[in-house]
C-alpha positions as MATLAB code, in Angstrom:
seq = 'MLKILKTIARFFTIEPARKILALILAFGLWIFVAIDGTYNYDKEIVVSYTNLPDAYIITDSVVKLKVSFNGKGKTLMGIWSSSPKALCNLSEVVPGKNVISTKDCVVPVKDVVINYGTKYINVEIDEKITKPIKPSISVKGGLKNGFSISAIEILDTISITGPKKILQRLNEVNTESLDVKNQSSTFEKKLKIESVSGQIKFSKDNITVKVVIDSSSQGVFTDLVINIVKNSGQGVRILTPSIDTLIVSGAQSRINNLHKEELVVRLKTTDLVPGEYYLSPEIVLPDFLIPVYIKPQRLKVLVY';
ca = [
      25.303  -42.868 -151.305;
      27.047  -39.760 -150.023;
      24.451  -37.589 -151.762;
      21.623  -39.440 -149.953;
      23.299  -38.962 -146.566;
      23.727  -35.249 -147.220;
      20.048  -34.969 -148.127;
      19.031  -36.667 -144.870;
      21.373  -34.448 -142.842;
      20.007  -31.289 -144.534;
      16.446  -32.416 -143.695;
      17.172  -32.480 -139.956;
      19.401  -29.385 -139.819;
      17.100  -26.930 -141.633;
      14.209  -25.945 -139.342;
      14.572  -29.109 -137.203;
      11.920  -28.181 -134.602;
       9.138  -27.841 -137.173;
      10.094  -31.088 -138.908;
      10.304  -33.072 -135.677;
       6.888  -31.726 -134.666;
       5.518  -32.821 -138.052;
       6.931  -36.332 -137.541;
       5.370  -36.554 -134.079;
       1.988  -35.474 -135.436;
       2.235  -37.974 -138.295;
       3.105  -40.791 -135.888;
       0.257  -39.815 -133.599;
      -2.154  -39.787 -136.544;
      -0.948  -43.244 -137.554;
      -1.494  -44.550 -134.006;
      -4.994  -43.036 -133.929;
      -5.923  -44.698 -137.224;
      -4.280  -47.997 -136.247;
      -5.980  -48.436 -132.892;
      -9.358  -47.695 -134.422;
      -8.951  -50.419 -137.057;
     -10.033  -54.077 -136.714;
      -7.398  -56.798 -136.588;
      -6.744  -60.457 -135.731;
      -4.271  -61.261 -132.967;
      -3.132  -64.834 -132.263;
      -1.835  -65.619 -128.782;
      -1.240  -68.576 -126.452;
      -2.874  -67.957 -123.085;
      -2.763  -69.764 -119.747;
      -5.745  -71.882 -118.676;
      -6.946  -71.308 -115.101;
      -9.278  -73.943 -113.625;
     -11.881  -72.682 -111.171;
     -14.524  -74.039 -108.767;
     -12.949  -77.490 -108.397;
     -14.702  -79.304 -105.496;
     -12.469  -79.748 -102.423;
     -12.882  -83.535 -102.613;
     -11.143  -83.690 -106.016;
      -7.707  -82.953 -107.448;
      -6.475  -82.389 -111.015;
      -3.997  -85.065 -112.146;
      -3.605  -84.015 -115.791;
      -4.799  -80.993 -117.756;
      -4.119  -78.562 -120.578;
      -1.875  -75.720 -119.402;
      -2.214  -73.309 -122.353;
      -4.623  -72.658 -125.227;
      -4.027  -71.105 -128.632;
      -6.562  -68.302 -129.097;
      -7.330  -65.864 -131.913;
      -8.687  -62.432 -130.891;
     -10.573  -60.254 -133.395;
     -11.235  -56.651 -132.419;
     -10.180  -53.018 -132.399;
      -6.492  -52.204 -132.281;
      -6.757  -50.418 -128.931;
      -8.371  -53.496 -127.331;
      -5.827  -55.881 -128.828;
      -3.016  -53.649 -127.603;
      -4.302  -54.126 -124.051;
      -4.381  -57.920 -124.547;
      -0.823  -57.806 -125.887;
       0.468  -55.851 -122.891;
      -1.423  -57.828 -120.234;
      -2.278  -61.387 -121.244;
      -5.677  -62.632 -119.980;
      -6.372  -66.183 -118.813;
      -8.964  -68.677 -119.993;
     -11.150  -69.498 -116.971;
     -12.592  -73.032 -117.073;
     -15.282  -73.994 -114.555;
     -14.784  -77.463 -112.994;
     -17.757  -77.444 -110.629;
     -19.420  -80.411 -112.370;
     -16.436  -82.693 -113.000;
     -16.258  -86.327 -111.843;
     -13.274  -88.638 -111.183;
     -11.697  -89.815 -114.425;
     -11.448  -88.138 -117.810;
     -13.574  -85.009 -118.318;
     -14.015  -83.477 -121.780;
     -14.674  -79.736 -121.556;
     -15.768  -77.538 -124.451;
     -13.575  -74.480 -124.877;
     -16.773  -72.517 -125.594;
     -17.596  -72.929 -121.911;
     -14.320  -71.271 -120.918;
     -14.392  -67.550 -120.214;
     -11.703  -65.053 -121.225;
     -12.387  -61.801 -119.325;
     -11.924  -59.291 -122.146;
     -14.554  -57.067 -123.798;
     -15.323  -56.018 -127.366;
     -13.461  -58.869 -129.069;
     -14.460  -62.071 -130.859;
     -12.563  -65.097 -129.531;
     -11.801  -68.253 -131.519;
     -10.065  -71.171 -129.832;
      -7.488  -73.343 -131.583;
      -9.238  -76.475 -130.293;
     -12.868  -77.307 -129.564;
     -12.310  -79.433 -126.465;
      -9.776  -79.964 -123.675;
      -9.314  -83.029 -121.467;
      -9.008  -82.763 -117.693;
      -8.156  -85.822 -115.556;
      -9.669  -85.766 -112.062;
      -9.046  -88.030 -109.064;
     -10.340  -88.142 -105.511;
      -8.168  -86.237 -103.034;
      -7.235  -88.144  -99.887;
      -4.995  -87.607  -96.869;
      -3.162  -90.372  -95.037;
      -0.240  -90.774  -92.608;
       3.050  -91.768  -94.203;
       6.216  -93.432  -92.907;
       9.544  -91.648  -93.506;
      12.392  -93.805  -94.839;
      15.761  -92.677  -93.478;
      19.108  -93.689  -94.951;
      22.226  -93.353  -92.794;
      25.601  -92.140  -94.041;
      28.945  -91.745  -92.327;
      30.396  -93.856  -89.551;
      30.185  -93.483  -85.780;
      33.283  -93.306  -83.647;
      34.915  -96.677  -83.088;
      33.232  -98.677  -80.343;
      29.764  -97.153  -80.806;
      26.591  -98.312  -82.595;
      23.114  -96.983  -83.311;
      20.558  -98.448  -80.934;
      17.481  -96.774  -82.482;
      16.305  -93.909  -84.658;
      13.140  -92.433  -83.154;
      10.920  -90.253  -85.345;
       9.582  -87.489  -83.096;
       7.091  -86.039  -85.607;
       4.112  -87.507  -87.412;
       3.622  -86.631  -91.059;
       0.717  -86.963  -93.466;
       0.393  -86.488  -97.215;
      -2.471  -85.233  -99.361;
      -2.889  -86.001 -103.028;
      -4.553  -88.156 -105.727;
      -6.040  -91.390 -104.387;
      -4.528  -93.564 -107.144;
      -1.009  -92.383 -106.321;
      -1.322  -92.431 -102.534;
      -2.757  -95.956 -102.480;
       0.581  -97.206 -103.860;
       2.751  -94.965 -101.699;
       3.684  -96.386  -98.292;
       6.778  -94.376  -97.408;
       8.713  -91.278  -98.432;
      12.438  -90.639  -98.368;
      14.191  -88.015  -96.316;
      17.629  -86.529  -96.848;
      20.403  -88.792  -95.586;
      21.139  -88.825  -91.862;
      24.828  -88.077  -91.288;
      26.215  -89.797  -88.163;
      29.902  -89.269  -88.899;
      32.070  -89.386  -85.728;
      29.057  -89.311  -83.385;
      29.413  -91.058  -80.023;
      26.349  -89.937  -78.077;
      22.605  -89.592  -78.571;
      21.547  -86.526  -80.615;
      18.572  -85.005  -82.452;
      18.455  -83.672  -85.996;
      15.976  -82.237  -88.490;
      15.739  -83.993  -91.858;
      14.151  -82.552  -94.986;
      11.546  -84.693  -96.737;
      12.287  -85.315 -100.420;
       9.653  -84.197 -102.923;
       7.612  -86.971 -104.577;
       5.336  -85.145 -107.028;
       3.926  -81.683 -107.540;
       0.462  -83.157 -106.934;
       1.396  -84.377 -103.435;
       1.581  -82.078 -100.419;
       3.166  -82.903  -97.054;
       1.853  -81.719  -93.700;
       5.465  -80.776  -92.852;
       8.592  -80.073  -94.881;
      10.901  -81.791  -92.396;
      10.903  -84.138  -89.421;
      12.917  -84.324  -86.219;
      14.633  -87.610  -85.396;
      16.379  -88.780  -82.259;
      19.409  -90.998  -82.859;
      20.077  -93.201  -79.828;
      23.741  -94.250  -79.637;
      25.208  -96.878  -77.334;
      28.536  -98.649  -76.939;
      29.029 -101.593  -79.298;
      28.755 -105.220  -78.227;
      28.487 -108.696  -79.736;
      26.127 -111.595  -79.183;
      26.687 -115.270  -79.965;
      23.803 -117.502  -81.090;
      23.917 -121.209  -81.876;
      21.796 -123.902  -83.565;
      19.723 -121.552  -85.750;
      16.997 -123.113  -87.885;
      17.338 -122.642  -91.669;
      14.207 -121.464  -93.499;
      13.976 -122.784  -97.054;
      12.255 -120.671  -99.725;
      11.379 -123.015 -102.604;
       8.934 -123.541 -105.447;
       5.788 -125.628 -105.091;
       6.681 -129.221 -105.878;
      10.423 -128.569 -105.613;
      12.400 -130.960 -103.414;
      15.260 -129.555 -101.311;
      17.571 -131.341  -98.880;
      20.244 -129.603  -96.800;
      23.018 -131.821  -95.562;
      23.676 -129.389  -92.684;
      20.246 -128.839  -91.071;
      21.118 -125.738  -88.963;
      23.581 -122.882  -88.514;
      26.091 -123.867  -85.859;
      27.204 -120.354  -84.826;
      26.170 -116.766  -85.635;
      27.878 -113.731  -84.091;
      25.983 -110.455  -84.277;
      27.337 -106.948  -83.603;
      25.388 -103.847  -82.562;
      24.465 -101.513  -79.728;
      24.855 -103.136  -76.322;
      21.253 -102.376  -75.334;
      19.950 -104.154  -78.445;
      22.274 -107.134  -78.090;
      21.246 -107.602  -74.464;
      17.553 -107.768  -75.440;
      18.004 -109.769  -78.651;
      16.277 -113.176  -78.751;
      17.160 -116.110  -80.956;
      13.682 -116.045  -82.522;
      14.384 -112.584  -84.006;
      17.208 -113.951  -86.162;
      16.192 -115.334  -89.551;
      18.417 -117.589  -91.629;
      17.013 -118.035  -95.129;
      18.011 -120.200  -98.097;
      16.378 -119.498 -101.466;
      16.241 -122.186 -104.179;
      13.371 -120.915 -106.363;
      15.681 -120.147 -109.311;
      17.576 -123.436 -109.218;
      17.193 -126.513 -111.417;
      17.737 -130.013 -109.982;
      21.333 -130.573 -108.926;
      23.872 -130.239 -106.135;
      24.865 -126.755 -104.888;
      26.953 -125.003 -102.240;
      24.970 -121.941 -101.163;
      25.548 -119.060  -98.725;
      22.532 -118.467  -96.446;
      20.867 -115.052  -96.167;
      20.894 -113.562  -92.662;
      17.982 -111.222  -91.802;
      18.464 -109.188  -88.621;
      16.604 -106.403  -86.795;
      17.577 -102.831  -87.642;
      21.120 -101.620  -86.817;
      22.503 -105.125  -86.227;
      25.072 -106.752  -88.504;
      26.390 -110.345  -88.761;
      30.150 -110.578  -88.217;
      30.622 -114.352  -88.253;
      28.655 -117.381  -89.426;
      29.489 -121.104  -89.342;
      29.173 -122.806  -91.750;
      29.487 -120.060  -94.386;
      28.261 -122.309  -97.204;
      25.700 -125.110  -97.146;
      25.616 -128.232  -99.304;
      22.151 -128.364 -100.883;
      20.502 -130.999 -103.063;
      17.658 -129.803 -105.301;
      15.452 -132.460 -106.959;
];
C-alpha cells in the first residue's frame, strides 16, 4: 500500500505542470466524445396546462409525467440542467372527465426523441362560478362584567370563485376567531378568512367587522308555547302545556326590542319509543342572547 502511495506522489511531483495539462486535455477529449454520443435520459417533468377557457376550472389533473429523452449528450445535458415542461392544450375540454393523449402534449426541446411513460392522462374539468358568501364568525374571550354584544356587523362583502360543484354546497366560510376579551365599548376589527381549498379564491383575504357592545340587561317572558318535534303517526302529550317563566340575558338594546314571538321552546321526541319521560326543553334564541332561568326545567311527557 505504501509503495502505491509513493508511486502516486511521484507522479504529481515530477513535472507536475505537464501532467496536469495532459489530464485536462484528456478530460476535455472525453467530454467532447461524450456530448457527441447518443444516449437515453429518463426524467420526471412537470405538466403545464394551457389555453383553458375562462369559463372552466381544473379540479383534478396529473401534475408530473415520466419521460424518456433520446438524443445527443450535449442536448441531454441542457435538459438535465434546466428541466422543460410538458405543455398540454386544454382549449377543447368540456366539463367532466377529459382523456388527453400524451402525444398531443408538447415538450419544447429540439433534436431529441421523446417517449412518455403513459399514453393518456385524465383531466377533470368543472364550470367556474362566482357567488357571494356569508362569513361565519366565532367569538372567544369574555367582555367586561355588565356588558354584552348587541350585534356584529360585517362591513365588507365577499365573494368566492371556484368549481361549481363545490360552491353549490358551500354557503358560508369561517374567519379567524373574534377576540372580545375585556371589551366594554363598540369597536372594529379585521378578521382573516380561513382557506377552504386551493381551487377556491376569495375576493378579499379579510373582512372588517363592527362589534356593537351595550350594557347587559334581562327580560322576563311568561306562558311560552312549546313546539313539539315528533315522528309522523307518533302521539305525544305534555302534562305541562307551556313554559311558565323564561328569563333571558343580553344587551339592553336587544332585550328592549325582543318580542315573545322570537323565542322558541322546542321539545324533540323523534328518537323516543312509547313511554313516560321527563325531558328538558330546548330554548332557541336570537343571536347574543342566553337563557338564565326557565320554569319548569323538566317536562313530563307521554309518548304513545
